[in-house]
Each structure stands twice: as structure tokens, then as C-alpha cells.
VOLUM-302156 format. One line per 4 residues: number of its first residue (from 1); for each residue y, z, x of N, C-alpha, C. Coordinates in steps of 0.05 Angstrom, whole numbers. Layout:
N
NUM	Y/Z/X/Y/Z/X/Y/Z/X ~ ... .
END
This chain:
443
1	473/881/1493/449/865/1492/445/855/1463 ~ 442/828/1462/439/816/1435/411/821/1424 ~ 411/827/1397/385/831/1384/377/807/1367 ~ 352/800/1367/341/777/1350/344/784/1321 .
5	350/765/1304/352/771/1275/326/780/1263 ~ 328/799/1246/304/810/1233/290/789/1217 ~ 264/786/1218/250/767/1202/253/773/1172 ~ 252/752/1155/254/756/1126/230/770/1116 .
9	235/786/1096/212/800/1084/194/780/1069 ~ 169/785/1067/151/767/1051/160/763/1023 ~ 172/784/1010/181/781/982/203/761/980 ~ 222/762/998/245/743/996/235/714/1001 .
13	217/711/1020/206/684/1026/191/673/1002 ~ 175/690/988/161/680/964/180/672/942 ~ 202/688/939/222/682/918/235/655/923 ~ 242/650/949/254/624/956/235/601/950 .
17	209/605/956/189/585/951/186/579/922 ~ 187/600/905/185/596/876/209/581/865 ~ 233/588/875/257/574/866/257/545/875 ~ 246/540/899/245/513/909/226/496/891 .
21	203/508/884/184/494/867/196/488/839 ~ 211/508/829/224/503/803/244/481/804 ~ 259/480/827/279/459/830/266/432/831 ~ 243/430/845/229/404/846/219/396/819 .
25	208/415/804/198/409/777/221/400/759 ~ 243/414/759/266/407/742/278/380/750 ~ 279/375/776/290/349/785/271/327/777 ~ 245/332/778/225/312/770/228/306/740 .
29	230/328/724/233/324/695/258/309/688 ~ 280/316/703/305/302/698/303/272/704 ~ 289/266/726/285/238/734/269/223/713 ~ 247/236/704/229/224/684/245/220/658 .
33	261/240/650/277/238/626/296/215/628 ~ 308/211/651/327/189/655/313/162/652 ~ 289/160/664/274/135/662/266/130/633 ~ 256/151/620/247/148/592/270/139/574 .
37	294/152/578/317/146/561/327/118/566 ~ 320/105/588/330/79/594/316/57/577 ~ 294/64/564/279/44/549/277/53/520 ~ 278/34/501/277/41/472/252/57/465 .
41	229/48/475/204/62/469/204/90/480 ~ 216/93/503/218/120/515/236/138/498 ~ 259/127/489/277/143/473/263/151/446 ~ 248/132/435/234/138/410/214/161/414 .
45	197/160/434/178/181/438/191/207/446 ~ 213/206/460/227/230/467/238/244/443 ~ 250/228/424/260/240/399/237/251/382 ~ 215/235/381/192/244/365/181/270/376 .
49	180/273/403/170/297/415/188/321/409 ~ 214/316/409/233/338/403/231/346/374 ~ 228/327/356/225/333/328/200/349/323 ~ 178/340/335/152/354/332/153/382/342 .
53	167/386/365/169/413/376/186/431/357 ~ 208/420/347/225/435/329/210/442/303 ~ 195/423/292/180/428/267/159/450/272 ~ 145/448/295/125/468/301/137/496/304 .
57	161/497/316/174/523/319/183/535/293 ~ 194/518/275/202/527/248/178/538/233 ~ 155/523/234/131/533/220/122/560/232 ~ 123/562/258/113/587/271/130/611/265 .
61	157/606/266/175/628/263/179/636/233 ~ 182/616/216/188/622/188/166/616/168 ~ 146/600/176/125/593/158/133/571/138 ~ 157/560/142/167/540/124/162/511/134 .
65	160/492/116/158/464/123/186/453/126 ~ 190/431/142/216/418/144/225/408/117 ~ 251/407/113/261/397/87/258/367/85 ~ 263/357/61/258/328/56/276/310/72 .
69	300/318/78/318/302/94/307/297/121 ~ 296/318/134/284/315/160/259/297/159 ~ 243/300/139/219/284/136/226/254/134 ~ 245/248/117/253/220/113/266/208/138 .
73	281/225/152/293/215/177/272/209/198 ~ 251/225/198/228/220/216/214/193/209 ~ 209/189/183/197/164/174/214/140/181 ~ 241/143/178/259/121/184/257/113/213 .
77	256/133/231/254/127/260/228/112/266 ~ 206/122/254/180/110/259/179/81/249 ~ 190/77/225/190/51/213/207/31/229 ~ 230/40/238/248/22/253/234/15/280 .
81	221/34/292/206/28/316/184/7/311 ~ 170/10/289/148/-10/282/160/-37/277 ~ 182/-39/262/195/-64/257/205/-77/283 ~ 217/-62/300/226/-73/326/203/-84/342 .
85	180/-69/342/157/-78/358/145/-103/346 ~ 143/-105/320/132/-130/307/151/-153/312 ~ 177/-149/311/196/-170/316/193/-181/344 ~ 190/-163/364/187/-171/391/161/-187/395 .
89	140/-178/382/114/-192/384/116/-219/372 ~ 130/-222/349/134/-248/336/148/-267/355 ~ 169/-258/367/185/-276/385/168/-285/408 ~ 154/-267/421/137/-274/444/115/-293/436 .
93	102/-288/413/81/-305/403/91/-333/397 ~ 113/-334/382/124/-360/374/132/-377/398 ~ 143/-365/418/151/-380/442/127/-390/458 ~ 104/-377/455/81/-384/472/60/-399/458 .
97	61/-403/431/40/-416/417/44/-446/417 ~ 25/-461/405/26/-490/405/45/-500/383 ~ 52/-525/384/71/-537/365/62/-536/336 ~ 36/-543/330/28/-541/302/32/-513/290 .
101	26/-492/306/30/-465/295/60/-459/292 ~ 76/-467/311/105/-463/309/115/-477/284 ~ 105/-501/279/114/-516/256/107/-502/230 ~ 83/-490/229/75/-475/205/94/-452/201 .
105	100/-437/222/118/-414/220/146/-422/211 ~ 155/-445/221/182/-454/213/182/-463/184 ~ 163/-479/176/161/-489/149/158/-466/129 ~ 143/-446/136/137/-424/118/158/-402/118 .
109	179/-406/134/200/-385/135/190/-360/148 ~ 173/-363/169/162/-340/183/168/-341/213 ~ 185/-358/222/193/-360/250/212/-337/257 ~ 218/-332/283/235/-310/290/262/-310/277 .
113	273/-333/271/300/-335/260/300/-329/230 ~ 278/-336/216/278/-333/187/257/-314/176 ~ 237/-306/192/215/-289/182/225/-262/173 ~ 212/-251/153/219/-225/142/200/-204/153 .
117	210/-187/171/194/-165/182/202/-139/169 ~ 184/-128/154/190/-103/138/167/-84/141 ~ 172/-59/133/151/-38/134/139/-36/106 ~ 113/-29/106/99/-24/81/91/5/80 .
121	65/11/73/56/38/71/60/52/98 ~ 67/77/97/72/94/120/92/80/139 ~ 84/76/164/102/62/183/90/36/193 ~ 73/23/176/62/-3/183/82/-24/178 .
125	85/-43/196/103/-65/193/88/-92/196 ~ 99/-113/184/86/-138/184/105/-160/178 ~ 96/-185/182/113/-209/178/107/-221/151 ~ 128/-228/136/126/-240/110/142/-266/110 .
129	135/-284/92/151/-308/88/177/-301/73 ~ 200/-307/84/225/-302/71/230/-321/47 ~ 213/-341/44/215/-359/21/201/-348/-3 ~ 181/-330/1/166/-318/-20/175/-289/-26 .
133	183/-275/-5/192/-247/-8/221/-245/0 ~ 234/-224/-9/261/-219/-1/264/-189/5 ~ 283/-182/22/286/-153/29/296/-137/6 ~ 288/-111/6/297/-92/-14/303/-66/1 .
137	329/-58/1/337/-34/16/342/-11/-3 ~ 331/-12/-27/334/10/-46/308/25/-50 ~ 291/25/-30/267/41/-30/241/25/-30 ~ 242/-1/-36/218/-17/-37/212/-33/-12 .
141	232/-36/5/229/-50/31/229/-80/27 ~ 213/-91/9/212/-119/4/201/-124/-24 ~ 205/-147/-35/196/-153/-62/192/-183/-65 ~ 175/-191/-84/170/-219/-89/195/-232/-102 .
145	201/-256/-93/223/-271/-105/216/-280/-134 ~ 235/-280/-152/229/-289/-179/225/-319/-181 ~ 211/-327/-202/207/-356/-208/198/-372/-184 ~ 177/-362/-171/167/-375/-146/137/-380/-149 .
149	129/-403/-139/100/-409/-138/91/-409/-108 ~ 70/-394/-103/61/-391/-75/30/-392/-74 ~ 19/-392/-50/-9/-393/-47/-16/-378/-21 ~ -40/-368/-19/-49/-353/5/-63/-372/24 .
153	-58/-367/50/-73/-381/71/-94/-362/82 ~ -117/-373/90/-138/-358/103/-144/-371/130 ~ -156/-355/148/-164/-364/174/-140/-374/191 ~ -119/-359/190/-96/-365/208/-101/-349/233 .
157	-108/-363/255/-115/-350/280/-90/-346/297 ~ -83/-321/302/-60/-314/319/-69/-298/343 ~ -70/-311/366/-78/-297/391/-54/-281/401 ~ -57/-254/400/-35/-236/409/-10/-240/392 .
161	-14/-247/367/9/-251/349/15/-227/332 ~ 36/-229/315/43/-207/297/24/-205/274 ~ 23/-182/261/8/-178/237/23/-193/215 ~ 12/-215/205/26/-231/185/11/-232/159 .
165	25/-232/137/13/-236/110/21/-264/100 ~ 2/-282/101/8/-310/97/7/-319/68 ~ 25/-309/53/30/-319/26/55/-337/27 ~ 50/-363/25/72/-382/30/77/-400/5 .
169	99/-414/5/105/-431/-18/83/-452/-21 ~ 78/-459/-46/58/-480/-51/71/-507/-55 ~ 75/-521/-33/87/-548/-34/71/-566/-16 ~ 73/-592/-19/58/-611/-1/66/-607/28 .
173	91/-601/34/99/-597/61/86/-572/73 ~ 85/-551/58/72/-526/68/42/-530/72 ~ 29/-544/53/1/-549/56/-6/-566/80 ~ 11/-586/85/6/-603/109/9/-588/134 .
177	30/-571/136/34/-555/160/11/-535/164 ~ 1/-524/142/-22/-505/145/-47/-520/155 ~ -52/-543/144/-75/-559/153/-74/-565/183 ~ -51/-574/192/-48/-581/220/-51/-557/239 .
181	-45/-533/229/-48/-509/245/-76/-497/243 ~ -93/-510/227/-121/-500/225/-125/-479/204 ~ -106/-474/186/-109/-454/165/-121/-467/140 ~ -132/-450/123/-144/-459/98/-127/-449/75 .
185	-120/-467/56/-106/-459/32/-127/-449/12 ~ -123/-424/3/-141/-413/-17/-132/-423/-44 ~ -146/-443/-55/-137/-456/-80/-137/-437/-104 ~ -155/-418/-104/-157/-400/-127/-135/-379/-128 .
189	-118/-378/-106/-99/-356/-104/-71/-364/-113 ~ -67/-387/-125/-40/-396/-133/-27/-374/-149 ~ -2/-367/-141/12/-345/-152/39/-353/-162 ~ 46/-346/-187/73/-351/-197/86/-325/-205 .
193	112/-322/-201/126/-298/-210/145/-305/-233 ~ 150/-286/-250/168/-289/-272/196/-283/-264 ~ 214/-282/-283/243/-278/-277/248/-249/-266 ~ 229/-231/-270/232/-204/-260/222/-202/-231 .
197	211/-224/-220/200/-223/-193/173/-209/-193 ~ 158/-211/-215/132/-199/-218/111/-220/-225 ~ 86/-214/-219/65/-232/-227/57/-227/-255 ~ 51/-249/-270/43/-246/-298/63/-256/-317 .
201	57/-255/-343/76/-265/-363/102/-249/-362 ~ 123/-261/-374/149/-248/-375/146/-221/-391 ~ 154/-199/-378/153/-173/-393/171/-173/-417 ~ 162/-159/-438/177/-158/-463/183/-129/-470 .
205	208/-119/-463/215/-91/-469/216/-85/-498 ~ 214/-105/-516/215/-100/-545/187/-99/-557 ~ 166/-103/-541/139/-103/-551/132/-76/-563 ~ 113/-76/-582/105/-51/-596/91/-32/-577 .
209	75/-42/-558/61/-26/-538/69/-36/-511 ~ 80/-19/-494/91/-27/-468/80/-9/-446 ~ 74/-22/-424/63/-7/-401/73/-18/-375 ~ 73/-2/-354/79/-10/-327/55/-4/-310 .
213	47/-23/-294/25/-19/-275/36/-18/-247 ~ 32/4/-232/42/7/-205/18/3/-186 ~ 22/-10/-163/0/-13/-145/7/-32/-122 ~ -14/-38/-106/-10/-55/-83/-24/-82/-87 .
217	-37/-92/-66/-49/-119/-68/-72/-120/-88 ~ -85/-97/-94/-106/-98/-115/-94/-105/-142 ~ -71/-94/-148/-58/-100/-174/-44/-127/-173 ~ -33/-134/-150/-22/-161/-147/-43/-182/-152 .
221	-68/-175/-145/-90/-194/-150/-93/-213/-127 ~ -94/-203/-102/-96/-220/-79/-121/-238/-80 ~ -116/-264/-75/-136/-285/-75/-147/-291/-103 ~ -135/-280/-124/-143/-287/-151/-121/-302/-165 .
225	-127/-317/-185/-107/-332/-200/-90/-315/-218 ~ -69/-327/-229/-50/-311/-245/-64/-298/-269 ~ -84/-310/-280/-98/-298/-303/-123/-284/-296 ~ -125/-275/-270/-148/-260/-261/-141/-234/-247 .
229	-117/-224/-252/-109/-199/-241/-117/-176/-259 ~ -121/-152/-248/-129/-129/-265/-109/-124/-288 ~ -82/-124/-283/-64/-119/-305/-65/-141/-326 ~ -70/-166/-318/-72/-187/-338/-95/-182/-357 .
233	-119/-175/-346/-142/-169/-363/-136/-144/-380 ~ -122/-124/-369/-116/-100/-384/-99/-106/-408 ~ -79/-123/-404/-61/-131/-426/-77/-145/-448 ~ -96/-162/-440/-113/-176/-460/-129/-157/-476 .
237	-141/-137/-463/-158/-118/-477/-141/-101/-497 ~ -118/-93/-488/-101/-77/-506/-91/-93/-529 ~ -86/-119/-524/-78/-137/-546/-100/-139/-567 ~ -125/-139/-558/-148/-140/-577/-151/-114/-593 .
241	-140/-92/-582/-145/-66/-593/-122/-55/-610 ~ -98/-67/-608/-75/-56/-622/-62/-77/-639 ~ -51/-68/-661/-35/-85/-678/-7/-88/-665 ~ 6/-111/-669/32/-115/-657/30/-125/-629 .
245	53/-131/-617/53/-143/-590/48/-122/-569 ~ 37/-131/-546/31/-114/-523/43/-128/-498 ~ 57/-113/-482/68/-124/-457/65/-105/-434 ~ 56/-116/-411/53/-100/-387/70/-112/-365 .
249	83/-96/-349/97/-105/-325/79/-99/-301 ~ 68/-120/-289/51/-117/-266/68/-116/-241 ~ 73/-93/-230/91/-90/-207/76/-89/-181 ~ 50/-96/-181/35/-95/-156/46/-113/-134 .
253	49/-102/-111/58/-116/-87/40/-109/-63 ~ 33/-129/-48/15/-124/-25/28/-104/-6 ~ 11/-85/3/18/-65/23/38/-44/13 ~ 43/-42/-13/60/-21/-23/45/6/-21 .
257	60/28/-22/50/55/-20/61/71/-43 ~ 52/96/-47/63/113/-68/94/115/-68 ~ 105/115/-44/135/116/-42/147/92/-56 ~ 136/68/-49/146/44/-62/139/42/-91 .
261	116/53/-99/110/54/-127/132/69/-143 ~ 141/92/-131/161/108/-144/187/92/-148 ~ 196/79/-127/222/65/-129/219/40/-147 ~ 195/29/-148/189/7/-166/191/17/-195 .
265	180/41/-200/181/53/-227/210/58/-235 ~ 227/67/-217/254/72/-223/268/47/-233 ~ 261/24/-221/274/-1/-229/263/-12/-255 ~ 237/-15/-256/225/-29/-279/219/-10/-303 .
269	216/16/-297/211/35/-318/235/37/-337 ~ 259/37/-325/283/39/-342/286/14/-359 ~ 277/-9/-349/280/-34/-364/258/-36/-385 ~ 235/-26/-379/211/-30/-397/208/-7/-417 .
273	218/17/-411/214/41/-427/185/43/-437 ~ 166/46/-418/138/45/-425/128/70/-439 ~ 107/66/-456/93/89/-467/71/99/-448 ~ 64/83/-428/44/91/-408/50/77/-382 .
277	43/91/-360/45/81/-333/18/84/-319 ~ 7/63/-309/-18/64/-294/-11/63/-264 ~ -20/83/-250/-15/84/-221/-42/78/-206 ~ -44/55/-195/-68/47/-180/-64/55/-151 .
281	-82/71/-140/-81/79/-112/-107/70/-98 ~ -105/66/-72/-129/58/-56/-129/74/-30 ~ -151/73/-14/-153/91/9/-130/90/29 ~ -119/65/34/-98/65/55/-71/74/44 .
285	-70/85/20/-46/99/11/-46/127/23 ~ -68/136/35/-71/163/44/-78/165/74 ~ -83/143/87/-90/143/115/-95/115/125 ~ -99/112/151/-103/86/163/-130/74/154 .
289	-128/50/143/-153/36/134/-170/53/116 ~ -195/56/123/-213/72/107/-217/100/119 ~ -197/110/134/-200/136/147/-205/158/127 ~ -194/156/103/-198/178/84/-228/180/76 .
293	-243/158/78/-271/159/72/-286/175/94 ~ -273/179/116/-285/195/138/-272/223/138 ~ -256/230/118/-244/256/116/-219/259/133 ~ -205/236/139/-181/237/155/-157/225/139 .
297	-147/239/119/-124/229/103/-98/236/117 ~ -89/219/135/-66/224/152/-40/228/136 ~ -38/214/113/-13/213/99/-15/227/71 ~ -34/245/68/-40/257/42/-16/272/31 .
301	-3/288/48/20/304/39/43/286/30 ~ 48/265/45/69/246/37/63/232/11 ~ 38/223/8/30/209/-17/32/229/-40 ~ 24/254/-36/25/273/-57/53/278/-67 .
305	72/277/-49/101/281/-56/109/259/-76 ~ 103/234/-70/112/212/-86/97/210/-113 ~ 71/217/-112/55/217/-137/66/238/-156 ~ 74/261/-145/85/282/-161/111/272/-174 .
309	127/257/-159/153/247/-170/148/226/-193 ~ 128/210/-189/120/191/-210/112/205/-235 ~ 95/226/-231/85/241/-254/109/255/-268 ~ 128/265/-252/151/278/-264/168/259/-280 .
313	171/234/-270/186/214/-285/173/209/-312 ~ 147/206/-312/133/201/-337/135/224/-356 ~ 132/248/-346/134/272/-364/161/274/-377 ~ 182/268/-361/209/271/-372/215/251/-394 .
317	199/230/-395/203/209/-415/181/207/-436 ~ 162/226/-435/141/226/-455/121/203/-451 ~ 119/192/-427/100/170/-422/75/181/-409 ~ 52/170/-417/26/177/-404/26/166/-376 .
321	19/183/-357/16/175/-328/-14/176/-321 ~ -26/153/-319/-55/151/-313/-59/143/-284 ~ -71/160/-268/-76/154/-240/-105/143/-238 ~ -107/119/-226/-133/105/-224/-138/98/-195 .
325	-157/112/-181/-164/104/-154/-182/80/-154 ~ -175/61/-136/-191/37/-134/-219/44/-122 ~ -241/36/-135/-267/39/-122/-270/18/-100 ~ -277/26/-76/-279/7/-54/-306/-5/-50 .
329	-308/-28/-37/-334/-40/-34/-353/-24/-17 ~ -345/-8/4/-365/9/18/-377/30/-1 ~ -362/39/-20/-372/59/-39/-393/47/-58 ~ -391/21/-62/-410/7/-79/-434/-3/-64 .
333	-429/-13/-39/-450/-25/-24/-464/-7/-3 ~ -450/14/5/-460/30/28/-462/59/21 ~ -441/75/27/-441/104/20/-416/110/5 ~ -419/126/-16/-396/130/-34/-376/150/-23 .
337	-385/172/-11/-367/192/1/-343/199/-17 ~ -348/202/-42/-326/207/-61/-316/236/-60 ~ -329/253/-43/-317/279/-38/-291/277/-24 ~ -289/256/-6/-264/251/8/-245/234/-9 .
341	-255/211/-19/-240/193/-35/-257/184/-59 ~ -249/188/-83/-223/198/-91/-221/228/-95 ~ -241/244/-85/-240/272/-89/-215/286/-80 ~ -206/279/-55/-182/291/-45/-157/282/-60 .
345	-158/258/-72/-136/248/-88/-134/264/-114 ~ -157/270/-126/-157/285/-151/-146/313/-146 ~ -149/324/-122/-139/350/-115/-109/352/-115 ~ -96/330/-109/-66/330/-107/-53/321/-133 .
349	-69/310/-152/-57/299/-176/-48/322/-194 ~ -22/322/-202/-12/345/-219/-18/342/-248 ~ -29/320/-257/-32/316/-286/-58/328/-297 ~ -61/328/-323/-85/339/-336/-110/323/-328 .
353	-134/334/-331/-159/321/-322/-162/293/-333 ~ -156/289/-358/-161/262/-371/-142/241/-361 ~ -121/249/-347/-102/230/-336/-110/219/-309 ~ -133/228/-299/-144/217/-274/-169/202/-281 .
357	-169/176/-276/-191/159/-285/-205/146/-261 ~ -230/153/-256/-245/142/-233/-265/121/-243 ~ -261/96/-236/-279/75/-246/-305/72/-229 ~ -309/89/-209/-331/84/-190/-358/83/-205 .
361	-363/101/-223/-390/101/-237/-394/74/-251 ~ -373/65/-265/-376/39/-280/-381/16/-260 ~ -368/17/-237/-373/-4/-217/-401/-3/-206 ~ -412/21/-202/-439/23/-192/-459/13/-213 .
365	-454/20/-238/-472/11/-260/-472/-20/-262 ~ -448/-32/-260/-446/-61/-262/-458/-74/-238 ~ -454/-62/-215/-466/-74/-190/-497/-75/-193 ~ -508/-53/-203/-537/-52/-207/-546/-73/-228 .
369	-531/-75/-249/-538/-95/-269/-537/-123/-258 ~ -517/-129/-242/-515/-156/-230/-538/-161/-210 ~ -546/-140/-196/-569/-143/-178/-595/-148/-194 ~ -598/-134/-215/-622/-139/-232/-622/-167/-243 .
373	-599/-176/-252/-596/-203/-263/-602/-224/-242 ~ -594/-219/-217/-599/-238/-195/-629/-238/-189 ~ -642/-215/-189/-670/-214/-182/-687/-227/-204 ~ -678/-226/-229/-692/-240/-250/-690/-270/-247 .
377	-669/-279/-233/-667/-307/-227/-677/-315/-200 ~ -694/-297/-188/-706/-302/-162/-686/-305/-140 ~ -664/-290/-141/-645/-290/-119/-637/-261/-112 ~ -622/-257/-91/-614/-231/-83/-584/-230/-79 .
381	-573/-206/-81/-544/-202/-76/-541/-185/-51 ~ -531/-197/-29/-526/-182/-5/-499/-168/-6 ~ -481/-179/-22/-454/-168/-25/-447/-166/-55 ~ -431/-147/-62/-425/-143/-90/-406/-164/-100 .
385	-414/-177/-123/-396/-197/-136/-371/-185/-148 ~ -368/-158/-147/-345/-145/-159/-321/-148/-140 ~ -326/-157/-116/-304/-161/-96/-306/-189/-85 ~ -284/-198/-72/-283/-225/-61/-297/-225/-34 .
389	-321/-215/-33/-335/-213/-8/-345/-240/2 ~ -346/-260/-15/-355/-286/-7/-335/-299/12 ~ -310/-289/12/-290/-299/32/-282/-277/51 ~ -300/-257/53/-295/-234/71/-269/-219/64 .
393	-264/-217/38/-240/-202/29/-250/-178/13 ~ -234/-156/14/-242/-131/3/-232/-126/-26 ~ -216/-144/-36/-203/-140/-62/-222/-148/-85 ~ -214/-139/-109/-230/-146/-133/-233/-176/-136 .
397	-257/-184/-143/-260/-212/-153/-251/-212/-182 ~ -250/-235/-195/-243/-235/-224/-262/-217/-240 ~ -287/-217/-232/-307/-200/-246/-300/-170/-243 ~ -293/-162/-218/-286/-134/-214/-259/-127/-227 .
401	-240/-146/-227/-214/-141/-240/-218/-136/-270 ~ -235/-151/-282/-240/-148/-311/-254/-121/-317 ~ -273/-114/-299/-286/-88/-303/-266/-65/-300 ~ -249/-67/-280/-228/-46/-277/-212/-44/-303 .
405	-204/-67/-314/-188/-67/-339/-204/-54/-362 ~ -230/-59/-364/-246/-47/-385/-245/-17/-384 ~ -249/-6/-360/-250/23/-356/-223/35/-363 ~ -201/23/-353/-175/34/-357/-166/31/-386 .
409	-173/9/-399/-166/6/-427/-180/27/-444 ~ -205/32/-438/-220/53/-454/-206/80/-452 ~ -198/88/-428/-185/114/-425/-157/114/-438 ~ -142/92/-435/-116/91/-446/-117/93/-477 .
413	-135/79/-489/-138/80/-518/-143/109/-527 ~ -161/123/-514/-167/151/-521/-142/168/-517 ~ -127/164/-496/-103/181/-491/-81/174/-511 ~ -77/149/-516/-56/141/-534/-62/151/-562 .
417	-88/151/-570/-95/159/-597/-97/189/-601 ~ -99/204/-579/-102/233/-582/-76/247/-574 ~ -66/243/-550/-42/258/-542/-17/240/-542 ~ -20/214/-542/3/196/-540/21/197/-564 .
421	10/200/-588/26/198/-612/44/222/-616 ~ 37/244/-603/55/268/-605/82/263/-593 ~ 83/248/-571/109/242/-558/119/214/-564 ~ 102/197/-576/110/170/-583/101/164/-611 .
425	114/174/-631/106/169/-659/107/139/-666 ~ 122/124/-651/125/95/-658/103/78/-646 ~ 83/90/-633/61/74/-622/48/57/-644 ~ 41/32/-637/28/15/-657/0/26/-664 .
429	-9/19/-687/-35/28/-697/-58/14/-683 ~ -78/29/-675/-101/17/-662/-119/3/-683 ~ -130/-20/-676/-148/-34/-694/-175/-20/-695 ~ -183/-8/-672/-208/6/-671/-207/26/-648 .
433	-224/45/-648/-224/65/-627/-250/66/-612 ~ -268/47/-617/-293/46/-602/-288/34/-574 ~ -309/32/-558/-306/21/-531/-296/-7/-532 ~ -275/-13/-517/-265/-41/-516/-287/-60/-506 .
437	-288/-83/-519/-308/-104/-511/-296/-121/-489 ~ -314/-135/-475/-305/-152/-453/-289/-176/-463 ~ -267/-182/-449/-250/-204/-457/-246/-223/-434 ~ -261/-219/-412/-257/-235/-388/-283/-249/-380 .
441	-286/-255/-354/-309/-272/-346/-335/-257/-343 ~ -335/-230/-345/-360/-216/-341/-380/-222/-364 ~ -405/-224/-356/-425/-228/-377/-452/-219/-366 .
END
């Protein structure tokens, strides 16, 4: 007599169900991984996820941070992803926009075939004119071309277009193309570069007093003339205060970061052999936009690494390293929040206290003085004249640039005359040691 098979035990049935569920999950993950790997963006995020998981594991197990090679490889992946994305956006926009705009892009060297797409601070990427800028693969990403005259455009409307920095050659052809595309040429922003590819007079490595100014668009003097940049005013003030010749190399480039400041110093510092280096930093050196003013310095550790290297370069050569945070217009017009910025910046600076110079108090004093002056003339100031707020720009106006130079010159003189001579006996003699007087447009 045949017997019916014994029913499976509940335990065995549950085990089979669990294994079946695991198989479904694994198969689903494998399918998703295959789909993700089929697209560049998917591969990028898959790699980033793996790197983040590995970094978190190392921190948890050993308490150690990833080494510098891993950090730089991570930045390289993020930057390449940003450049690829901007390039794709540029191509799509160019193919879909109207002919006047396409003509402007072609004439300006910003079309898909000729445009220069590079990364700046952190992993931000943008479009530059290849006629005004050239690529730099030795740490700076891009640089101004030497012996070039250019001008800034404003009100360039790009619907779903790439993030572009419209500093273009200053020629009749470029101006005509800009006009037809509806852009405005900012006449006061005419910019010329010297043979070093820097804004300002030709640097003189044989001058008695030599300095290098590192920075971004604030030091480049965006929307200001060649003789209205902060380093130009600073050189004038020091010339008034010291015997012998004075020369500054203004290395400011729009959208540079502390990493690019460092590689810029490696190049021009060796050529200039400066007695002092001024490092100008601003909020987006440490986080997205003004995030640091809200206590969100996303890139603080990375910026700290490069600022430390700049400081080390200066120490090894006996040069004064003066870190100067840019005072921003919200801190003058709205809320200062300097506990976050520049407070957090001062926390990471490895130099002595006097080598950190915050101009915010001087900017607030001058802003109030200008308001009082306006009220005495029966007018009001809704925006600070220390910035180019009249064209909705956040950078220093000529008035603000000169005030910055006054503050920095005062601190430099004190440092050069007290600690500078110990490491630089050949420093020129100061004409006076009192507060530098104004040499620019402020009054």
C-alpha cells in the first residue's frame, strides 16, 4: 500500500521562503546595478557610493581619515562629472537657441567646438571664452591669456543654458555680436593682461618691495577698470609708504579656490620671490554660495588643507602670509554673522593672530560714514556704495576696493616693520609708520 509523502515541516518551508526572498532581492539589485552601470551618471553615483561606504568604514574601524591620494581622486571624479554635464548642456543649448545667440557664442569662442569648459572652486564647472582664457592642467584648471584686452557682458539671458562667465575679447565684432544677442557691454570693466597673464602692471621681480596677491574675482576686480582693482590700490599705497620701487603680482582669477591659489603661488612665487603674500578668501571658498554665513561650510576641511600649504610655502621662504577674508555685502547691509564667517576661517588659519586681517569693521564704519554723508545731502542709500550693487553685482566697487587696500596696507606696514625685517633684512625703509592715507577715489 502506497503512503502519501510526509508534509514539509514549517521550519523548512520558512527557510525556503526566506531564501526565495533573498534571491529576488539579489536579482533585483543585480538588475538595477546593470541599468545604473549602463549610463555615465549611474556609474558616477555608483562609484561615489562605494567610495563613501569605504571611507565611512575606515573611519569607523580605524578612526583615520582617507589619505590625500583618495581625496584627490574623489575630487577628480566629481569635477569630470561636472565638466561633462556642463558640456552636454552647452551643446543642447547651442543647438536650440536663436541665431543671434549662436553667433555671439561663436564669435566669443564659447560655442561647443571652441568653448572652454573647466572646473573652478570645489567641483563647480562653467563655460569660459577660449579667446580670453586658456586651459591649465598643472593645478589651476584655467588661466587668463597674456597680453589680452577683454570686457565683461551683462544681462546675457540663457534659457536652460550652461553657467557661463562672459568675459570676452573687446573688439568691434564682439561688441556687435553682443548687442544683437541682447547683452550689455560693461564699459567700466575693460581688462588688460600683462605678459605674465595677470591683470595690472608688469610685475618686477627686481623691485625693492615685492608681493603676491592670491584670490578670485574680488582680486581680479570684476566689473572694475584696470586701475580700480584692490591689488592696484594696494600697490599705490605701499609705493607712497616705502622708499624704492614696489611691485605686486595680482594673480586674482574669477572662481579660483584655495587649491588654485596654492598652485598659482607655486608658479608666480618662484618668479617674484615676494617678501609678503596676501591671501584673499571669500565665503564660496568654503561652501556653496553664502552657505557658510548659515553655518554650512561644506568645503572647510579641503580649504584648510590648501591654506595650510600656502602658509607653509611662505614660512619656508621667510615671507609674511597675510590672510584677508572679503567682507560681504550682506554683512554690511543685513546681518554680519561673523561667528560663521570669517570666524570659522580664523579657526583653521595656522598663522599668528596678526597675520589674519578682517576688514569688516572698517567696511561698517565707512558704510555708516557714507550713509551720513548721503543724509546730509538729503538723499538715502538703500545699497552700500562699497559694492557694485548698482548693477546687482556683489563685488567691490572702486570705493570698496580702495578701502580694502587701505586696511591691508596698514597691517602689512606694521608686520613688515616689526617682524618682517628679521627674515628680510633687505626690506626697503618705510617713509612713515602712521596710518596710510587714502590714495584712491574715496573721500
